[in-house]
KEPAVEX-683217 format. One line per 4 residues: for each residue x negated, y negated, z of N, C-alpha, C. Coordinates in steps of 0.05 Angstrom, whole numbers, plus 5000, padded with zeros to 4 digits. Layout:
// KEPAVEX-683217
X:Y:Z:X:Y:Z:X:Y:Z ~ ...;
This chain:
// KEPAVEX-683217
6403:4067:4229:6406:4089:4245:6384:4088:4262 ~ 6396:4086:4288:6376:4083:4306:6358:4108:4314 ~ 6336:4115:4314:6320:4145:4319:6304:4136:4342 ~ 6293:4159:4357:6278:4165:4379:6251:4149:4374;
6242:4152:4343:6215:4135:4340:6218:4112:4339 ~ 6241:4097:4328:6240:4070:4324:6247:4058:4351 ~ 6260:4071:4373:6262:4060:4400:6236:4056:4411 ~ 6220:4078:4410:6190:4079:4419:6174:4058:4411;
6174:4050:4383:6160:4029:4375:6166:4003:4378 ~ 6197:4002:4382:6206:3976:4393:6198:3970:4419 ~ 6193:3989:4439:6186:3987:4464:6156:3974:4466 ~ 6136:3981:4448:6111:3978:4445:6107:3950:4435;
6091:3933:4448:6085:3903:4433:6070:3904:4407 ~ 6076:3890:4389:6067:3885:4367:6041:3879:4363 ~ 6026:3871:4385:6001:3865:4382:5975:3883:4382 ~ 5989:3905:4386:5969:3930:4383:5964:3945:4355;
5945:3948:4348:5938:3957:4317:5952:3986:4316 ~ 5952:3993:4291:5968:4019:4288:5947:4042:4296 ~ 5919:4037:4298:5897:4058:4310:5908:4062:4337 ~ 5910:4042:4356:5916:4046:4380:5939:4057:4385;
5963:4051:4370:5990:4065:4376:5989:4096:4366 ~ 5967:4098:4348:5964:4129:4339:5949:4145:4363 ~ 5930:4132:4376:5919:4142:4400:5943:4146:4425 ~ 5955:4130:4430:5975:4127:4452:5995:4150:4446;
6006:4149:4423:6018:4169:4415:6009:4207:4416 ~ 5985:4202:4407:5971:4229:4414:5967:4239:4445 ~ 5965:4217:4463:5966:4221:4492:5989:4232:4501 ~ 6009:4217:4493:6041:4224:4496:6049:4254:4488;
6037:4265:4469:6041:4289:4458:6023:4309:4479 ~ 6000:4303:4483:5982:4322:4504:5995:4322:4531 ~ 6006:4298:4540:6028:4299:4565:6050:4317:4563 ~ 6061:4324:4546:6087:4338:4540:6076:4367:4537;
6053:4375:4532:6047:4402:4530:6049:4418:4559 ~ 6056:4441:4561:6062:4459:4583:6037:4466:4593 ~ 6016:4467:4580:5991:4471:4592:5975:4450:4598 ~ 5965:4451:4628:5952:4432:4637:5921:4428:4628;
5915:4406:4613:5889:4401:4604:5870:4405:4620 ~ 5845:4419:4611:5818:4425:4631:5797:4411:4628 ~ 5787:4395:4646:5760:4381:4645:5737:4394:4657 ~ 5716:4391:4636:5690:4403:4648:5679:4381:4665;
5654:4391:4673:5636:4374:4685:5627:4350:4672 ~ 5622:4357:4650:5614:4334:4631:5634:4318:4621 ~ 5661:4327:4619:5680:4306:4614:5687:4292:4636 ~ 5684:4298:4664:5689:4284:4686:5668:4264:4688;
5646:4272:4679:5621:4251:4685:5621:4225:4668 ~ 5633:4234:4644:5632:4215:4621:5657:4195:4632 ~ 5682:4205:4638:5706:4188:4648:5698:4170:4671 ~ 5685:4185:4690:5677:4174:4710:5661:4148:4707;
5636:4157:4687:5622:4136:4682:5633:4110:4666 ~ 5650:4116:4655:5663:4095:4638:5680:4079:4652 ~ 5702:4091:4669:5725:4078:4680:5717:4070:4711 ~ 5699:4075:4727:5695:4069:4753:5693:4041:4757;
5681:4026:4737:5682:3992:4751:5711:3982:4745 ~ 5727:3996:4738:5756:3981:4728:5770:3986:4754 ~ 5786:3962:4761:5799:3969:4784:5825:3983:4783 ~ 5835:3989:4802:5859:4009:4807:5880:4000:4790;
5886:3967:4789:5908:3962:4775:5909:3968:4743 ~ 5885:3962:4733:5880:3968:4709:5879:3993:4697 ~ 5869:4009:4714:5874:4037:4708:5895:4046:4707 ~ 5919:4037:4724:5945:4048:4720:5959:4042:4697;
5949:4019:4684:5963:4011:4655:5955:4025:4632 ~ 5934:4045:4640:5918:4059:4617:5934:4086:4618 ~ 5932:4092:4590:5945:4120:4588:5926:4145:4589 ~ 5919:4151:4616:5904:4173:4622:5917:4195:4630;
5904:4219:4621:5913:4245:4634:5910:4250:4665 ~ 5897:4237:4677:5897:4242:4705:5899:4216:4717 ~ 5903:4217:4742:5909:4193:4762:5887:4178:4763 ~ 5886:4146:4766:5862:4136:4778:5848:4143:4803;
5862:4148:4821:5850:4163:4845:5827:4187:4837 ~ 5837:4202:4817:5821:4225:4808:5795:4214:4795 ~ 5797:4190:4780:5776:4182:4765:5752:4178:4786 ~ 5765:4158:4807:5751:4147:4832:5733:4170:4846;
5748:4191:4848:5736:4214:4864:5719:4229:4852 ~ 5717:4233:4823:5701:4242:4806:5675:4224:4808 ~ 5676:4204:4803:5652:4184:4811:5643:4190:4841 ~ 5653:4185:4858:5643:4193:4885:5631:4221:4885;
5643:4240:4876:5627:4269:4881:5605:4266:4861 ~ 5605:4256:4836:5584:4253:4821:5554:4242:4836 ~ 5558:4214:4851:5541:4199:4867:5532:4218:4889 ~ 5550:4237:4902:5544:4253:4923:5524:4275:4913;
5525:4291:4888:5515:4309:4878:5487:4298:4870 ~ 5482:4273:4860:5460:4259:4854:5444:4256:4877 ~ 5454:4239:4893:5441:4240:4919:5431:4268:4933 ~ 5448:4288:4935:5439:4317:4940:5416:4326:4935;
5414:4322:4910:5390:4337:4892:5363:4320:4897 ~ 5364:4292:4899:5343:4278:4907:5333:4282:4933 ~ 5350:4286:4953:5343:4285:4979:5337:4312:4985 ~ 5340:4336:4974:5339:4362:4983:5307:4370:4987;
5299:4382:5008:5269:4385:5014:5261:4407:4997 ~ 5240:4411:4989:5226:4427:4962:5231:4456:4979 ~ 5226:4462:5004:5231:4488:5011:5245:4485:5038 ~ 5262:4506:5038:5286:4513:5055:5276:4536:5078;
5287:4533:5099:5284:4557:5118:5253:4557:5134 ~ 5250:4573:5149:5227:4570:5169:5203:4576:5148 ~ 5179:4570:5163:5151:4567:5150:5146:4596:5138 ~ 5134:4601:5115:5127:4630:5112:5104:4641:5133;
5112:4671:5133:5093:4680:5153:5065:4689:5139 ~ 5052:4684:5158:5018:4689:5156:5016:4719:5139 ~ 4996:4715:5121:4989:4739:5104:4982:4761:5119 ~ 4966:4756:5137:4949:4780:5156:4979:4789:5175;
4994:4772:5183:5016:4787:5198:5035:4802:5182 ~ 5037:4794:5158:5053:4809:5138:5035:4836:5132 ~ 5011:4837:5128:4996:4861:5125:5001:4881:5150 ~ 4999:4868:5174:5002:4888:5197:5027:4895:5201;
5051:4882:5192:5075:4898:5194:5077:4921:5178 ~ 5068:4914:5153:5071:4936:5131:5052:4962:5139 ~ 5028:4958:5151:5009:4982:5160:5024:4991:5186 ~ 5037:4979:5201:5050:4994:5227:5069:5008:5214;
5087:5001:5194:5112:5016:5182:5100:5037:5170 ~ 5077:5034:5155:5067:5058:5139:5056:5079:5155 ~ 5040:5074:5179:5027:5093:5191:5050:5103:5213 ~ 5068:5090:5217:5088:5104:5243:5116:5101:5231;
5125:5122:5214:5146:5121:5196:5172:5127:5215 ~ 5166:5132:5236:5192:5134:5255:5201:5107:5268 ~ 5187:5090:5270:5186:5060:5283:5205:5042:5265 ~ 5226:5038:5275:5244:5014:5259:5230:4986:5268;
5243:4967:5257:5234:4936:5256:5233:4929:5283 ~ 5257:4932:5303:5249:4922:5327:5228:4937:5344 ~ 5220:4962:5339:5195:4971:5350:5172:4959:5339 ~ 5170:4954:5317:5150:4943:5307:5148:4914:5317;
5168:4900:5319:5174:4877:5331:5158:4874:5362 ~ 5163:4895:5375:5155:4897:5400:5122:4903:5404 ~ 5112:4918:5382:5088:4923:5383:5071:4895:5372 ~ 5082:4876:5359:5065:4859:5352:5068:4838:5379;
5088:4840:5395:5089:4821:5420:5067:4829:5438 ~ 5062:4855:5436:5040:4863:5454:5014:4855:5449 ~ 5011:4847:5429:4988:4833:5406:4986:4804:5408 ~ 5006:4792:5427:5011:4764:5425:5017:4750:5394;
5036:4765:5378:5037:4747:5360:5067:4746:5357 ~ 5072:4719:5356:5098:4711:5361:5114:4711:5330 ~ 5134:4730:5326:5150:4728:5305:5178:4737:5311 ~ 5197:4731:5302:5225:4739:5304:5225:4769:5294;
5246:4787:5305:5253:4810:5295:5269:4809:5268 ~ 5280:4785:5260:5294:4784:5236:5271:4782:5215 ~ 5245:4770:5222:5225:4762:5207:5212:4791:5198 ~ 5208:4806:5218:5198:4838:5211:5214:4849:5191;
5241:4844:5198:5264:4862:5179:5262:4854:5153 ~ 5257:4826:5144:5254:4813:5123:5230:4821:5107 ~ 5209:4822:5120:5186:4832:5112:5185:4860:5096 ~ 5197:4878:5115:5198:4906:5108:5221:4908:5081;
5242:4889:5085:5263:4890:5060:5248:4880:5035 ~ 5233:4863:5035:5221:4851:5011:5205:4874:4998 ~ 5193:4882:5010:5169:4904:5003:5180:4932:4999 ~ 5207:4936:4997:5218:4963:4992:5213:4982:5014;
5209:4973:5041:5205:4996:5060:5237:5002:5071 ~ 5245:5023:5068:5274:5031:5080:5271:5035:5108 ~ 5296:5032:5122:5295:5034:5146:5280:5059:5160 ~ 5279:5063:5183:5264:5085:5194:5276:5109:5192;
5302:5114:5192:5312:5146:5196:5311:5149:5165 ~ 5310:5136:5143:5305:5144:5114:5278:5153:5111 ~ 5262:5139:5122:5227:5144:5113:5214:5162:5137 ~ 5231:5173:5154:5221:5191:5174:5221:5218:5163;
5208:5222:5137:5205:5250:5127:5175:5259:5124 ~ 5172:5282:5135:5143:5292:5139:5136:5306:5117 ~ 5108:5290:5110:5103:5301:5085:5079:5322:5086 ~ 5068:5339:5068:5047:5355:5076:5023:5342:5085;
5015:5317:5070:4991:5304:5087:4993:5295:5112 ~ 5018:5290:5121:5023:5276:5149:5018:5302:5163 ~ 5031:5325:5157:5023:5345:5178:4998:5357:5178 ~ 4983:5355:5155:4955:5366:5161:4940:5343:5179;
4944:5316:5179:4935:5295:5190:4937:5301:5220 ~ 4965:5305:5228:4970:5312:5259:4961:5331:5269 ~ 4959:5356:5255:4947:5381:5263:4919:5389:5252 ~ 4901:5365:5250:4873:5371:5235:4855:5384:5262;
4857:5378:5283:4842:5394:5303:4844:5429:5304 ~ 4864:5436:5296:4873:5462:5295:4868:5478:5265 ~ 4862:5464:5248:4859:5471:5218:4831:5476:5206 ~ 4835:5497:5193:4809:5503:5177:4814:5510:5147;
4796:5505:5132:4807:5510:5103:4784:5524:5089 ~ 4786:5551:5075:4765:5561:5062:4773:5566:5028 ~ 4754:5570:5015:4754:5576:4985:4733:5585:4969 ~ 4737:5603:4953:4715:5610:4931:4706:5587:4912;
4682:5583:4903:4680:5568:4878:4655:5578:4864 ~ 4655:5576:4841:4635:5593:4824:4615:5574:4812 ~ 4591:5585:4805:4567:5566:4791:4554:5585:4778 ~ 4548:5574:4756:4533:5590:4732:4503:5583:4737;
4488:5600:4733:4455:5597:4732:4448:5595:4705 ~ 4421:5594:4704:4408:5588:4678:4409:5614:4658 ~ 4407:5637:4673:4412:5661:4658:4436:5666:4647 ~ 4454:5650:4661:4488:5659:4647:4496:5675:4676;
4490:5681:4691:4502:5693:4714:4520:5680:4728 ~ 4540:5693:4740:4563:5679:4755:4558:5683:4780 ~ 4555:5659:4798:4555:5665:4828:4574:5654:4844 ~ 4590:5670:4864:4614:5660:4874:4604:5653:4903;
4610:5629:4910:4603:5615:4938:4625:5613:4954 ~ 4624:5617:4980:4649:5620:4999:4640:5601:5022 ~ 4656:5582:5026:4655:5556:5045:4679:5549:5059 ~ 4671:5543:5079:4698:5536:5098:4691:5503:5110;
4715:5488:5112:4710:5464:5124:4726:5463:5148 ~ 4725:5441:5163:4742:5432:5186:4758:5406:5183 ~ 4786:5407:5186:4798:5384:5173:4794:5361:5194 ~ 4786:5367:5216:4786:5339:5239:4756:5332:5234;
4738:5341:5236:4708:5329:5227:4695:5335:5204 ~ 4709:5348:5188:4697:5348:5158:4680:5365:5154 ~ 4664:5383:5176:4645:5396:5179:4648:5418:5160 ~ 4629:5421:5145:4629:5444:5122:4610:5469:5130;
4614:5490:5123:4600:5516:5132:4598:5529:5105 ~ 4578:5537:5095:4573:5553:5071:4565:5582:5080 ~ 4583:5600:5081:4575:5624:5092:4561:5649:5074 ~ 4563:5642:5048:4545:5660:5028:4554:5653:5006;
4537:5671:4984:4540:5667:4951:4538:5696:4943 ~ 4546:5704:4923:4544:5734:4917:4556:5730:4888 ~ 4542:5754:4869:4553:5757:4843:4578:5774:4842 ~ 4582:5786:4863:4602:5810:4863:4615:5807:4890;
4637:5787:4896:4653:5789:4920:4666:5813:4926 ~ 4657:5834:4937:4670:5857:4941:4690:5853:4965 ~ 4704:5875:4972:4726:5872:4999:4706:5870:5021 ~ 4685:5893:5019:4667:5893:5045:4651:5873:5048;
4641:5852:5035:4628:5835:5031:4644:5806:5037 ~ 4668:5807:5035:4687:5784:5047:4694:5791:5071 ~ 4696:5814:5082:4705:5821:5110:4679:5812:5133 ~ 4655:5818:5115:4631:5812:5132:4631:5783:5139;
4639:5769:5114:4638:5737:5110:4656:5727:5136 ~ 4679:5744:5139:4700:5734:5156:4689:5741:5187 ~ 4674:5761:5194:4659:5762:5214:4641:5741:5219 ~ 4628:5735:5201:4606:5712:5205:4622:5688:5213;
4643:5679:5205:4660:5659:5207:4666:5657:5236 ~ 4681:5683:5240:4690:5686:5272:4666:5680:5295 ~ 4639:5686:5289:4619:5686:5307:4609:5656:5306 ~ 4607:5644:5281:4604:5615:5283:4625:5596:5295;
4648:5603:5292:4668:5587:5309:4671:5592:5340 ~ 4656:5616:5348:4662:5623:5378:4634:5610:5390 ~ 4610:5605:5373:4587:5593:5383:4595:5562:5385 ~ 4610:5550:5369:4615:5528:5367:4636:5513:5389;
4652:5535:5396:4674:5528:5411:4698:5514:5401 ~ 4700:5525:5377:4720:5511:5360:4749:5519:5374 ~ 4771:5499:5370:4797:5506:5379:4814:5511:5353 ~ 4802:5522:5336:4819:5523:5306:4842:5547:5313;
4862:5539:5300:4881:5563:5302:4892:5571:5274 ~ 4887:5558:5254:4899:5562:5227:4883:5560:5204 ~ 4879:5577:5187:4860:5578:5165:4878:5579:5140 ~ 4874:5558:5123:4885:5551:5099:4868:5563:5079;
4885:5583:5060:4871:5594:5040:4889:5594:5014 ~ 4881:5601:4987:4894:5610:4964:4900:5634:4963 ~ 4916:5643:4941:4927:5670:4942:4906:5688:4923 ~ 4882:5682:4923:4863:5695:4904:4860:5726:4916;
4856:5738:4894:4853:5769:4905:4830:5782:4924 ~ 4814:5762:4921:4783:5767:4939:4792:5769:4970 ~ 4812:5754:4976:4820:5751:5005:4840:5782:5009 ~ 4830:5803:5023:4843:5824:5026:4859:5824:5055;
4871:5845:5053:4886:5846:5083:4865:5853:5103 ~ 4846:5865:5095:4825:5870:5120:4812:5844:5129 ~ 4806:5824:5108:4799:5798:5119:4815:5785:5132 ~ 4841:5781:5125:4862:5772:5145:4863:5783:5169;
4856:5810:5180:4861:5824:5200:4835:5815:5217 ~ 4815:5817:5205:4792:5803:5223:4791:5776:5233 ~ 4806:5758:5221:4809:5729:5228:4836:5731:5251 ~ 4853:5747:5243:4875:5756:5262:4867:5759:5291;
4848:5782:5290:4838:5788:5313:4819:5762:5328 ~ 4809:5747:5313:4796:5724:5328:4812:5702:5333 ~ 4839:5707:5327:4862:5683:5337:4869:5661:5318 ~ 4860:5670:5291:4869:5651:5267:4886:5661:5256;
4909:5644:5253:4932:5651:5233:4924:5642:5208 ~ 4934:5660:5186:4924:5652:5154:4953:5637:5150 ~ 4949:5616:5132:4968:5601:5114:4963:5607:5089 ~ 4976:5614:5077:4969:5617:5044:4982:5592:5027;
4969:5582:5010:4982:5563:4994:4999:5564:4978 ~ 5013:5555:4965:5034:5555:4942:5019:5564:4911 ~ 5036:5580:4898:5025:5589:4874:5015:5561:4857 ~ 4991:5560:4845:4986:5539:4835:4990:5511:4845;
4986:5508:4868:4986:5488:4880:4962:5478:4892 ~ 4942:5466:4884:4915:5462:4896:4914:5441:4914 ~ 4935:5418:4918:4938:5398:4936:4944:5411:4956 ~ 4953:5434:4963:4961:5447:4995:4933:5454:5007;
4910:5453:4985:4884:5461:5002:4865:5436:4992 ~ 4876:5412:4988:4865:5387:4976:4835:5379:4989 ~ 4834:5382:5015:4807:5381:5029:4783:5391:5021 ~ 4792:5421:5019:4769:5439:5006:4765:5435:4981;
4787:5428:4966:4781:5425:4936:4764:5397:4931 ~ 4770:5379:4945:4757:5350:4947:4724:5360:4953 ~ 4723:5379:4974:4690:5380:4979:4676:5394:4955 ~ 4696:5412:4944:4679:5429:4923:4667:5408:4899;
4687:5386:4893:4684:5368:4872:4658:5354:4879 ~ 4660:5348:4907:4634:5338:4915:4611:5346:4914 ~ 4606:5373:4920:4584:5392:4914:4573:5394:4888 ~ 4596:5398:4872:4591:5397:4841:4577:5376:4834;
4587:5345:4835:4581:5325:4827:4552:5315:4841 ~ 4553:5324:4863:4528:5309:4880:4501:5335:4877 ~ 4504:5359:4876:4484:5380:4876:4486:5390:4854 ~ 4507:5411:4847:4506:5429:4823:4500:5418:4798;
4515:5393:4786:4510:5384:4765:4483:5371:4760 ~ 4466:5366:4781:4442:5354:4781:4418:5373:4787 ~ 4422:5400:4791:4400:5417:4802:4397:5441:4779 ~ 4380:5454:4773:4377:5473:4755:4372:5500:4774;
4396:5520:4770:4395:5539:4792:4387:5561:4774 ~ 4364:5583:4785:4355:5602:4773:4372:5627:4777 ~ 4375:5631:4805:4391:5654:4816:4399:5648:4843 ~ 4410:5675:4854:4422:5671:4880:4396:5656:4906;
4376:5670:4903:4357:5661:4921:4353:5629:4921 ~ 4355:5619:4893:4351:5592:4891:4374:5576:4897 ~ 4397:5587:4895:4421:5572:4900:4425:5568:4933 ~ 4424:5587:4948:4428:5588:4976:4413:5567:4987;
4385:5563:4985:4370:5543:5002:4376:5515:4990 ~ 4390:5511:4969:4398:5486:4955:4425:5480:4975 ~ 4440:5498:4977:4469:5498:4987:4463:5490:5019 ~ 4447:5504:5034:4438:5498:5060:4427:5471:5064;
4414:5456:5045:4404:5434:5051:4423:5413:5045 ~ 4443:5416:5027:4465:5401:5023:4486:5402:5047 ~ 4490:5424:5054:4504:5426:5078:4496:5404:5103 ~ 4473:5415:5110:4459:5395:5133:4462:5365:5123;
4453:5353:5099:4461:5330:5091:4489:5322:5095 ~ 4508:5336:5089:4537:5329:5083:4545:5330:5117 ~ 4537:5340:5136:4548:5348:5161:4534:5326:5177 ~ 4509:5315:5172:4489:5301:5190:4485:5274:5182;
4477:5272:5153:4470:5246:5150:4486:5232:5126 ~ 4510:5240:5121:4527:5231:5101:4540:5201:5116 ~ 4538:5180:5096:4551:5156:5113:4583:5165:5115 ~ 4599:5175:5099:4625:5174:5105:4635:5201:5120;
4615:5211:5135:4619:5233:5152:4633:5227:5173 ~ 4664:5234:5175:4682:5222:5195:4673:5236:5226 ~ 4666:5257:5224:4659:5271:5252:4631:5258:5261 ~ 4615:5250:5245:4591:5236:5258:4596:5207:5269;
4615:5196:5257:4624:5170:5269:4641:5173:5294 ~ 4656:5196:5296:4671:5197:5322:4655:5208:5347 ~ 4637:5230:5341:4621:5236:5363:4595:5225:5366 ~ 4586:5208:5352:4555:5196:5354:4561:5177:5375;
4541:5175:5401:4542:5155:5421:4530:5130:5408 ~ 4536:5110:5421:4522:5085:5412:4493:5085:5412 ~ 4483:5073:5392:4452:5074:5387:4440:5053:5409 ~ 4414:5062:5420:4401:5051:5435:4382:5038:5424;
4359:5020:5435:4339:5009:5422:4314:5027:5420 ~ 4311:5049:5435:4295:5068:5436:4303:5083:5408 ~ 4329:5089:5406:4336:5105:5380:4326:5089:5359 ~ 4329:5063:5356:4324:5046:5334:4300:5046:5324;
4283:5046:5346:4253:5047:5343:4244:5074:5335 ~ 4257:5089:5341:4251:5119:5330:4256:5130:5305 ~ 4278:5110:5292:4290:5111:5265:4268:5099:5247 ~ 4254:5081:5253:4232:5065:5240:4212:5087:5227;
4207:5107:5245:4180:5126:5241:4193:5144:5218 ~ 4179:5149:5195:4182:5165:5177:4175:5190:5182 ~ 4184:5216:5171:4171:5243:5173:4142:5245:5163 ~ 4131:5264:5164:4107:5265:5148:4102:5270:5121;
4090:5253:5107:4094:5253:5078:4109:5232:5068 ~ 4126:5220:5082:4142:5196:5071:4122:5172:5072 ~ 4139:5149:5066:4121:5124:5063:4115:5114:5095 ~ 4097:5095:5092:4089:5086:5121:4109:5068:5128;
4116:5070:5156:4139:5052:5167:4128:5021:5164 ~ 4152:5007:5159:4142:4980:5157:4140:4962:5181 ~ 4122:4946:5185:4115:4932:5208:4137:4918:5220 ~ 4142:4914:5249:4171:4896:5259:4161:4869:5251;
4179:4857:5244:4181:4825:5229:4174:4809:5261 ~ 4158:4788:5251:4154:4769:5275:4165:4743:5266 ~ 4172:4725:5286:4179:4699:5283:4153:4687:5279 ~ 4155:4670:5260:4132:4651:5246:4125:4631:5268;
4098:4624:5275:4090:4605:5293:4102:4580:5287 ~ 4107:4559:5305:4122:4535:5301:4095:4514:5292 ~ 4067:4519:5295:4045:4506:5290:4032:4518:5269 ~ 4028:4505:5245:4016:4513:5222:3987:4522:5227;
3981:4544:5210:3952:4555:5219:3932:4533:5211 ~ 3938:4509:5192:3915:4499:5190:3911:4475:5205 ~ 3929:4472:5225:3930:4452:5246:3914:4464:5270 ~ 3910:4490:5274:3893:4499:5302:3866:4497:5293;
3855:4487:5313:3825:4482:5320:3812:4496:5339 ~ 3786:4505:5331:3775:4522:5353:3754:4507:5365 ~ 3754:4505:5393:3732:4488:5403:3705:4498:5400 ~ 3687:4475:5402:3656:4482:5394:3645:4498:5416;
3627:4518:5415:3615:4533:5435:3591:4513:5443;
């Protein structure tokens, strides 16, 4: 009986061993499958490496799942990828931006929240810094800076900074003496110059005393020619309506901070912390007559001699040589002034000879 298997075996030469016939038959079975076999990158590389040296004629006589041209194409693509990986430069794109330029871009965006990347690019051009507008945009994007319309939100700190010339802040703070008595100190600070005014201290801040302090503040501001228009204070019960009326007659508008929100009066709170740390925590206070002179001295130091005084740096004229010579003289009772330094002589002293008389 003539079967399909017998006819297939008769068509195959007898010289092939049974193992080869089994492999060929398995390939025939795979070719009859409806699903197309899928080759991975590793399979393609192995077949291309094994068969690329054979000519096309021999490749056609082999029982392969793909055509000979496909094997050769895989080999060409393998060589192209290898050449591309070895010849690719280590860094792509334009050269990196200088670190100082990146810091300047971020500073301009932080201090000018309403300016977009094109406006910042124009500001850099006025400084003769040549960068592309797309580079500025990329720097802002890498550091998480949102576009100008999204970051143009006025915060409380920005508002205080922009209106500093017209703002005053006041507050009470207490200090205990060695006898256990509690003294209440009233102070006022200017936002623009950080100038402090200690207006008084008392054990019982009554309504009449607070009103009188308000009158004293009005006279001090009038003598100094201040242009302040607003006074920030908390909601302490010591500030009565009479106190607000006195300051309203002086042209000051009262701005009350929120309930339990000391950051709305942060500049005043920061000075109170400085006064405690630098003076009150280091001084033994007996009574009110001992506290007021110490506060007056610290007020003078803070307003005139403190290095961090912003107002002093703004208003101080450039120092002349006469001023520098005057600073070398110490007040009475202080250490003697140091003699000015002189350049050493170029001729050593032991080489100088005195002519004989």
